[in-house]
C-alpha positions in Angstrom: 108.2 78.1 133.6 105.8 76.6 131.9 107.7 72.7 132.8 107.7 73.8 136.6 104.0 74.4 136.5 103.1 71.2 134.7 105.4 69.4 137.7 103.5 70.9 140.5 100.5 70.1 139.0 101.4 66.1 138.8 102.7 66.7 142.5 99.4 68.0 144.1 97.3 65.6 141.7 98.5 62.5 144.2 97.1 64.4 146.7 93.4 65.1 145.0 90.9 63.7 147.2 88.3 62.0 144.8 84.9 63.2 145.0 82.3 60.9 146.6 79.1 60.5 144.5 76.1 62.0 145.3 73.9 59.7 147.0 70.1 60.7 146.6 66.7 59.0 147.6 64.4 57.1 145.3 62.6 59.6 145.6 64.9 62.7 144.7 66.0 60.2 141.8 62.2 60.3 140.3 61.7 63.8 141.0 64.7 64.4 138.8 63.7 62.3 136.3 60.4 64.0 136.0 62.0 67.1 135.7 64.5 66.1 132.9 61.5 64.6 130.9 60.1 68.4 131.0 63.9 69.4 129.7 63.5 66.8 126.9 60.5 68.5 125.7 62.0 71.9 125.7 64.8 71.1 123.9 62.6 69.4 121.2 59.6 71.8 121.0 62.2 75.0 121.6 60.1 76.7 124.4 59.0 76.0 127.8 55.5 73.8 128.1 52.5 76.4 128.7 49.2 76.5 129.9 45.9 76.7 127.9 43.3 74.7 126.6 44.4 75.3 123.0 47.7 73.2 124.2 48.8 69.4 123.6 47.5 68.0 126.8 51.2 66.3 127.8 52.6 69.9 127.2 49.4 71.4 129.7 50.7 68.6 131.8 54.4 69.4 131.8 53.5 73.3 132.5 51.7 72.2 135.8 54.7 70.2 136.8 56.9 72.6 136.3 54.6 75.0 138.2 54.6 72.9 141.3 58.5 72.4 140.8 59.1 76.2 140.5 56.8 77.1 143.7 59.0 75.5 146.7 62.1 77.2 146.8 63.6 73.9 148.7 63.5 72.3 145.2 66.1 74.7 143.8 68.4 73.1 145.7 67.7 69.7 144.4 66.9 70.8 140.7 68.8 74.0 140.3 72.3 72.3 139.1 70.8 70.7 136.4 68.3 73.9 135.2 70.5 75.0 132.4 67.8 75.9 130.9 66.7 77.8 133.5 63.0 76.6 133.7 62.2 77.0 137.2 62.8 81.1 137.1 60.7 81.5 134.3 57.8 79.0 135.2 54.4 80.0 136.1 53.3 79.2 139.7 49.9 78.1 140.2 47.6 79.2 142.4 46.5 76.6 144.8 50.2 76.4 145.9 50.4 79.9 147.2 48.7 78.8 150.5 48.9 75.2 150.5 52.5 72.7 151.1 52.9 70.3 148.6 55.8 68.2 150.0 58.3 66.0 147.9 56.3 63.0 148.5 53.2 64.0 147.2 55.1 65.7 144.2 56.9 62.4 143.5 54.0 60.3 143.7 52.3 62.8 141.6 54.8 62.0 139.1 54.9 58.3 139.4 51.0 58.0 138.8 52.1 59.0 134.9 55.0 57.6 134.8 55.5 54.2 132.0 57.7 51.4 132.3 60.5 53.6 130.9 60.0 56.2 133.5 58.7 58.8 131.0 55.7 61.0 132.3 54.4 61.3 129.0 51.0 58.5 129.5 48.0 59.6 131.5 45.7 57.1 133.5 42.9 57.2 131.8 44.0 58.9 128.3 46.2 56.5 125.5 49.2 58.3 124.5 49.9 58.8 120.6 52.5 56.0 120.9 49.8 53.4 122.2 47.6 54.3 119.4 50.1 54.1 116.3 51.3 50.6 117.6 47.7 49.4 118.1 46.9 50.8 114.7 50.2 49.2 113.1 48.8 45.8 114.6 45.5 45.9 113.5 46.4 47.0 110.0 46.8 43.8 108.5 47.1 42.7 104.7 46.7 39.5 103.1 50.1 37.4 103.3 50.2 36.3 99.8 52.8 33.8 99.7 51.3 32.2 103.2 51.9 28.8 102.0 55.7 29.3 102.5 55.2 30.2 106.1 52.6 27.6 107.1 54.2 24.9 107.6 56.7 27.1 110.2 53.4 27.8 112.2 52.5 24.0 112.1 56.3 22.8 113.0 56.2 25.6 115.7 53.1 24.1 117.3 54.0 20.5 117.0 57.3 21.9 118.8 55.1 23.2 121.6 53.3 19.9 122.2 56.2 18.1 122.2 58.2 20.2 124.5 61.0 21.0 122.2 59.9 25.0 122.6 58.3 26.9 125.5 56.8 29.8 125.9 57.9 32.9 128.1 56.7 36.6 128.3 58.2 39.1 126.4 61.6 40.8 127.8 62.5 43.7 125.7 62.4 45.1 121.6 65.9 43.8 121.9 65.0 40.2 121.8 62.6 40.7 118.7 64.6 39.1 115.8 64.1 37.7 112.2 62.9 33.7 112.8 61.5 33.9 116.3 57.9 33.2 117.1 55.8 35.1 119.5 51.8 34.8 120.6 50.0 38.3 120.3 46.1 38.8 121.0 46.3 34.6 121.0 47.7 34.1 117.4 51.4 33.4 116.5 53.1 35.8 114.9 56.4 34.9 113.0 58.7 37.8 112.2 59.7 37.0 108.7 62.1 40.2 107.9 63.6 43.2 110.0 64.5 45.8 108.0 67.5 48.4 108.0 67.9 49.8 112.1 67.1 53.8 111.9 66.9 56.2 114.7 63.8 57.8 115.5 63.1 61.6 116.0 63.3 61.0 119.8 66.3 59.5 120.0 65.8 55.5 120.3 67.0 52.9 117.6 64.1 51.2 115.4 63.5 49.1 112.4 60.7 48.0 110.2 59.4 44.5 110.2 57.4 42.2 108.2 55.6 39.9 110.7 53.5 37.0 109.2 50.8 35.8 111.5 49.1 32.2 111.1 45.8 33.5 109.9 47.5 34.2 106.8 47.3 37.6 107.3 50.8 40.0 107.3 51.7 43.4 109.0 54.4 45.8 108.2 55.0 47.5 111.6 57.9 49.0 113.7 59.8 46.5 116.2 58.8 49.2 118.9 55.5 49.1 117.9 55.7 45.1 118.2 57.3 45.4 121.6 54.8 48.0 122.8 51.6 45.9 121.7 53.3 42.9 123.6 53.8 44.7 126.6 50.0 45.9 126.9 48.8 42.8 126.1 49.1 40.1 129.4 48.8 37.1 127.7 51.4 37.8 124.9 54.6 35.8 124.7 58.0 34.7 123.0 58.2 31.1 121.5 61.4 30.0 122.4 63.9 28.5 119.8 63.3 24.5 119.9 65.8 22.6 121.9 66.9 19.3 123.1 67.3 20.0 126.8 70.5 19.1 128.5 73.4 17.6 126.3 74.1 13.9 126.9 77.6 12.2 126.0 78.9 8.8 125.4 81.0 8.9 128.8 79.3 8.6 132.2 80.6 11.1 135.0 81.0 10.7 138.7 76.9 11.8 139.9 75.4 11.0 136.1 71.8 9.0 136.3 71.3 6.8 133.4 68.1 7.8 131.2 68.2 5.5 128.2 69.2 4.7 124.8 69.0 5.7 121.1 68.4 2.5 119.1 68.5 2.3 115.5 67.0 -0.4 113.8 66.9 -2.2 110.6 63.9 -4.1 109.5 63.4 -7.7 108.1 60.3 -7.5 106.6 59.4 -8.9 102.9 57.6 -5.7 102.0 58.5 -4.8 98.8 59.4 -1.1 100.2 61.5 -2.3 102.8 63.6 -5.2 100.5 64.0 -2.2 98.0 65.6 -0.1 101.0 66.5 -1.9 103.1 70.2 -0.3 104.0 68.6 3.0 103.8 65.6 2.7 105.8 65.8 2.9 109.5 63.7 3.0 112.9 64.9 5.7 115.2 63.7 5.3 118.8 64.5 6.1 122.2 64.2 3.5 125.2 64.3 4.1 129.1 64.9 -0.2 129.4 66.8 -3.1 127.1 66.7 -2.9 123.4 66.7 -6.5 123.4 63.5 -6.3 125.4 61.7 -3.6 123.2 62.2 -5.6 120.2 61.2 -8.6 121.7 57.7 -9.0 119.9 58.7 -7.0 117.1 57.3 -9.3 114.4 53.5 -8.6 116.4 54.3 -5.4 116.6 53.0 -2.7 113.9 55.3 -0.4 115.2 58.1 -2.6 113.8 56.3 -3.4 110.8 55.2 -6.7 112.0 58.7 -8.2 111.3 62.1 -8.9 113.0 64.6 -6.5 113.2 68.0 -6.3 114.2 69.8 -3.0 115.8 72.5 -1.3 113.6 73.8 0.9 116.7 72.9 2.5 119.9 74.0 5.7 121.7 73.5 5.5 125.8 72.1 8.8 127.3 72.6 10.4 130.7 70.5 13.1 132.4 68.5 13.8 129.0 64.7 14.2 128.9 63.8 10.7 126.4 60.7 12.3 124.9 61.9 15.3 124.0 65.1 13.8 122.8 63.2 11.4 120.4 60.8 14.2 118.9 64.2 16.3 118.1 65.5 13.2 116.1 62.4 12.7 114.2 61.4 16.5 113.5 65.4 16.5 112.0 64.4 13.6 109.9 61.0 14.4 109.2 61.4 14.9 105.4 62.6 11.5 105.3 59.9 9.9 107.3 58.2 6.2 105.7 54.6 6.9 104.3 53.1 3.8 104.9 50.5 1.7 106.2 50.2 -1.5 107.5 47.5 -3.8 109.3 48.2 -4.8 112.9 47.4 -8.6 113.7 43.9 -7.9 114.1 43.5 -6.4 110.6 43.4 -2.9 111.7 45.3 -0.2 110.0 48.8 1.4 111.3 50.7 4.0 110.2 54.1 3.7 111.6 55.6 7.3 112.6 59.2 5.7 113.4 60.8 4.8 110.0 63.0 7.1 108.0 65.0 6.6 104.5 68.1 8.0 105.6 71.8 6.8 106.0 73.2 5.6 108.9 75.9 8.3 108.5 73.2 11.0 108.9 72.1 9.6 111.9 75.8 9.6 113.4 76.1 13.5 112.5 72.8 14.0 114.2 73.7 12.5 117.2 77.2 14.3 117.5 75.4 17.6 116.7 73.2 17.4 119.7 76.1 16.5 121.7 78.0 19.6 120.9 75.1 21.6 120.8 75.0 23.0 117.0 71.8 20.9 116.2 69.9 24.1 116.0 68.0 25.0 112.8 69.3 21.8 111.0 67.1 19.4 109.2 67.7 16.5 106.6 67.5 16.9 103.2 67.0 13.8 101.3 67.9 15.5 97.9 71.7 16.0 99.4 71.2 13.0 102.2 72.6 15.6 104.3 72.0 17.5 107.4 71.6 21.7 106.6 
């Protein structure tokens, strides 16, 4: 018999009509969202919201809203199916609703005034909520960063990347994008997330984590991820600083529609300076030009950037559809640790410090170019001790 009933059920299932989802207006959705906030309060506190000056201002606010909802029969049809706690039946109806009609538009507008960006009605227009106060206190509560020396070069490099266009700034998005190793701008200061602790769940159900944030003025703060995000959301001038990028990738091969952008050139000096003669095979000038390399080096012996000497072209890489300035800055940043520190006199006797010469083997330059090409250059820099990219 049981098998027959199962077979019948299967047959009938073929003729079931799928229930269409209920289409609600944005106004109704906001009313329901506001009621669900009250329900969450009841679940957390164990009792309906109450009136009275001795209670928290947000509890009293919820009590007023609940009374308004309960005072109008037309809302029962909208909220009744989700009122599993029977809050509407036990609510205290405000006296001002007996003779005055409050429509759905007015109530939704009232609730909207109290919504924050997460559609949560726990924030008054002129009252700072406890969460915001805690966030401000955490941001303001900073200690001296004892090991700031190891972070100072990072801030310097980040600013250099911004100046060169290798990094950009954008408005903050969500707390999920806050990661270790990222830079942010808060209250006019650069902030570096040095460490992210183990994630944990807050009492209200959201995930959070404890951060170690170092600021460019030599202070640090041990604050929550959501506190940092909340502070950035309140600060209209706050920004997220992007990771360094070389811009569009380039290739050795052209395809139809490509526009030539320039050439990376690697040069070797013929100077008789002792430091050059001793490192002739290791010392290279790395540059980018939009014209002919031969024209660029034609007057090398008169140009202090070429060490006031003739040069020979070691190798070149042709570029397509790429920002030459950004690429040159990126290459120089990669090999910064191997930059030649030298000062020479120009033909007028003025001291000049050339900035494009690096004590780096050719194979390392080849690898850097290849990494830029395949997109794996992020976070890579040349290590002089091992003569390799790391």
